C-alpha atoms as a printed R data frame, in Angstrom:
    type eleno elety resid chain resno       x      y      z
1   ATOM     1    CA   MET     A     1 -23.376 48.234  4.417
2   ATOM     2    CA   ALA     A     2 -20.089 48.858  6.272
3   ATOM     3    CA   ILE     A     3 -20.676 52.620  6.114
4   ATOM     4    CA   LEU     A     4 -24.283 52.272  7.262
5   ATOM     5    CA   GLY     A     5 -23.594 49.787 10.064
6   ATOM     6    CA   GLY     A     6 -20.277 51.409 10.886
7   ATOM     7    CA   ARG     A     7 -22.027 54.307 12.564
8   ATOM     8    CA   LEU     A     8 -23.381 51.910 15.201
9   ATOM     9    CA   ILE     A     9 -20.026 50.262 16.071
10  ATOM    10    CA   GLY     A    10 -17.305 52.486 17.492
11  ATOM    11    CA   ILE     A    11 -14.163 51.033 15.935
12  ATOM    12    CA   VAL     A    12 -15.830 50.573 12.557
13  ATOM    13    CA   ARG     A    13 -17.085 54.177 12.734
14  ATOM    14    CA   ALA     A    14 -13.477 55.352 12.835
15  ATOM    15    CA   VAL     A    15 -12.156 53.061 10.090
16  ATOM    16    CA   ALA     A    16 -15.062 52.845  7.596
17  ATOM    17    CA   PRO     A    17 -14.389 56.198  5.840
18  ATOM    18    CA   LEU     A    18 -10.748 55.226  5.333
19  ATOM    19    CA   VAL     A    19 -11.706 51.859  3.881
20  ATOM    20    CA   ALA     A    20 -14.317 53.500  1.642
21  ATOM    21    CA   GLY     A    21 -11.686 55.872  0.267
22  ATOM    22    CA   ALA     A    22  -9.080 53.144 -0.139
23  ATOM    23    CA   SER     A    23 -11.553 50.976 -2.047
24  ATOM    24    CA   ARG     A    24 -12.337 53.934 -4.324
25  ATOM    25    CA   MET     A    25 -15.963 54.301 -3.284
26  ATOM    26    CA   SER     A    26 -17.321 57.295 -5.170
27  ATOM    27    CA   PHE     A    27 -17.965 60.366 -3.063
28  ATOM    28    CA   ALA     A    28 -21.526 60.565 -4.400
29  ATOM    29    CA   ARG     A    29 -22.342 57.194 -2.794
30  ATOM    30    CA   PHE     A    30 -20.711 57.863  0.610
31  ATOM    31    CA   PRO     A    31 -22.851 60.712  2.103
32  ATOM    32    CA   PRO     A    32 -26.287 59.050  1.771
33  ATOM    33    CA   TYR     A    33 -25.110 55.945  3.630
34  ATOM    34    CA   ASP     A    34 -23.246 58.040  6.169
35  ATOM    35    CA   VAL     A    35 -26.263 60.260  6.874
36  ATOM    36    CA   VAL     A    36 -28.650 57.295  7.229
37  ATOM    37    CA   GLY     A    37 -26.187 55.490  9.530
38  ATOM    38    CA   SER     A    38 -25.753 58.608 11.672
39  ATOM    39    CA   GLY     A    39 -29.527 58.973 11.870
40  ATOM    40    CA   LEU     A    40 -29.925 55.373 13.010
41  ATOM    41    CA   TRP     A    41 -27.211 55.858 15.636
42  ATOM    42    CA   ALA     A    42 -28.869 59.019 16.970
43  ATOM    43    CA   ALA     A    43 -32.359 57.495 16.892
44  ATOM    44    CA   THR     A    44 -31.167 54.399 18.766
45  ATOM    45    CA   PHE     A    45 -29.791 56.386 21.688
46  ATOM    46    CA   VAL     A    46 -32.662 58.870 21.717
47  ATOM    47    CA   LEU     A    47 -35.157 55.985 21.927
48  ATOM    48    CA   ILE     A    48 -33.157 54.288 24.680
49  ATOM    49    CA   GLY     A    49 -33.253 57.555 26.612
50  ATOM    50    CA   TYR     A    50 -36.950 58.128 25.932
51  ATOM    51    CA   PHE     A    51 -38.088 54.678 27.019
52  ATOM    52    CA   SER     A    52 -35.884 54.536 30.077
53  ATOM    53    CA   TRP     A    53 -35.872 58.127 31.323
54  ATOM    54    CA   ARG     A    54 -36.803 57.057 34.829
55  ATOM    55    CA   ASN     A    55 -33.807 54.818 35.252
56  ATOM    56    CA   ILE     A    56 -30.647 56.169 33.644
57  ATOM    57    CA   ASP     A    57 -28.530 53.350 35.095
58  ATOM    58    CA   LYS     A    58 -30.651 50.786 33.273
59  ATOM    59    CA   ALA     A    59 -30.321 52.782 30.014
60  ATOM    60    CA   ALA     A    60 -26.533 52.857 30.372
61  ATOM    61    CA   GLU     A    61 -26.519 49.096 30.992
62  ATOM    62    CA   ILE     A    62 -28.591 48.438 27.852
63  ATOM    63    CA   ALA     A    63 -26.353 50.695 25.768
64  ATOM    64    CA   ALA     A    64 -23.216 49.008 27.106
65  ATOM    65    CA   ARG     A    65 -24.548 45.542 26.304
66  ATOM    66    CA   GLY     A    66 -25.441 46.622 22.778
67  ATOM    67    CA   THR     A    67 -21.994 48.117 22.284
68  ATOM    68    CA   LEU     A    68 -20.308 44.989 23.609
69  ATOM    69    CA   ALA     A    69 -22.376 42.718 21.377
70  ATOM    70    CA   GLY     A    70 -21.855 44.968 18.378
71  ATOM    71    CA   GLY     A    71 -18.100 44.953 18.914
72  ATOM    72    CA   ALA     A    72 -17.700 41.297 19.840
73  ATOM    73    CA   THR     A    73 -19.605 39.951 16.836
74  ATOM    74    CA   PRO     A    74 -17.214 41.320 14.187
75  ATOM    75    CA   ALA     A    75 -14.195 40.373 16.332
76  ATOM    76    CA   VAL     A    76 -15.338 36.746 16.522
77  ATOM    77    CA   GLY     A    77 -16.029 36.762 12.777
78  ATOM    78    CA   VAL     A    78 -12.546 38.060 11.999
79  ATOM    79    CA   ALA     A    79 -10.997 35.455 14.315
80  ATOM    80    CA   VAL     A    80 -12.899 32.623 12.611
81  ATOM    81    CA   VAL     A    81 -12.002 33.838  9.118
82  ATOM    82    CA   ALA     A    82  -8.340 34.224 10.132
83  ATOM    83    CA   ALA     A    83  -8.147 30.834 11.886
84  ATOM    84    CA   HIS     A    84  -9.835 28.799  9.152
85  ATOM    85    CA   PRO     A    85  -6.955 28.803  6.621
86  ATOM    86    CA   MET     A    86  -4.378 28.309  9.365
87  ATOM    87    CA   LEU     A    87  -6.130 25.239 10.790
88  ATOM    88    CA   ARG     A    88  -7.220 23.634  7.516
89  ATOM    89    CA   THR     A    89  -4.441 21.030  7.340
90  ATOM    90    CA   PRO     A    90  -3.801 18.321  9.966
91  ATOM    91    CA   GLU     A    91  -0.183 19.453 10.366
92  ATOM    92    CA   ARG     A    92  -1.197 22.992 11.236
93  ATOM    93    CA   ARG     A    93  -3.866 21.757 13.661
94  ATOM    94    CA   ALA     A    94  -1.244 19.589 15.397
95  ATOM    95    CA   LYS     A    95   1.123 22.548 15.587
96  ATOM    96    CA   ALA     A    96  -1.645 24.703 17.130
97  ATOM    97    CA   ARG     A    97  -2.396 21.989 19.713
98  ATOM    98    CA   ARG     A    98   1.305 21.779 20.665
99  ATOM    99    CA   TRP     A    99   1.469 25.559 20.993
100 ATOM   100    CA   MET     A   100  -1.593 25.613 23.294
101 ATOM   101    CA   ARG     A   101  -0.216 22.756 25.416
102 ATOM   102    CA   GLU     A   102   3.094 24.586 25.814
103 ATOM   103    CA   ARG     A   103   1.282 27.748 26.914
104 ATOM   104    CA   ARG     A   104  -0.825 25.822 29.431
105 ATOM   105    CA   ALA     A   105   2.218 24.029 30.785
106 ATOM   106    CA   GLY     A   106   4.093 27.315 31.109
107 ATOM   107    CA   ARG     A   107   1.203 28.951 32.953
108 ATOM   108    CA   HIS     A   108   0.871 25.915 35.238
109 ATOM   109    CA   ASN     A   109   4.605 25.976 36.037
110 ATOM   110    CA   ALA     A   110   4.551 29.729 36.656
111 ATOM   111    CA   ALA     A   111   1.684 29.354 39.136
112 ATOM   112    CA   GLN     A   112   3.637 26.842 41.226
């Protein structure tokens, strides 16, 4: 799924082949997913262009929103997965609260 969906998300598109190789994905399995993902990527932008040929600015806006959403969703997921173990215990949550308070206080003092 990462290879297939990776064609639609820029940063994943660059990293997915490396991860596939590192995880020892067989070469016979990689090209079909890669070709289907590339086809979906091409079809998406061709259809955006076809349905909005009269207003290229609107097409660019739609494409940018889709790219932003496609990139922000995995980033939020990674942040949640990374934060969960760190904030599981009350001591670590208290430490995180202190750290945030110190940062806010420092920013408030710097603004004055």
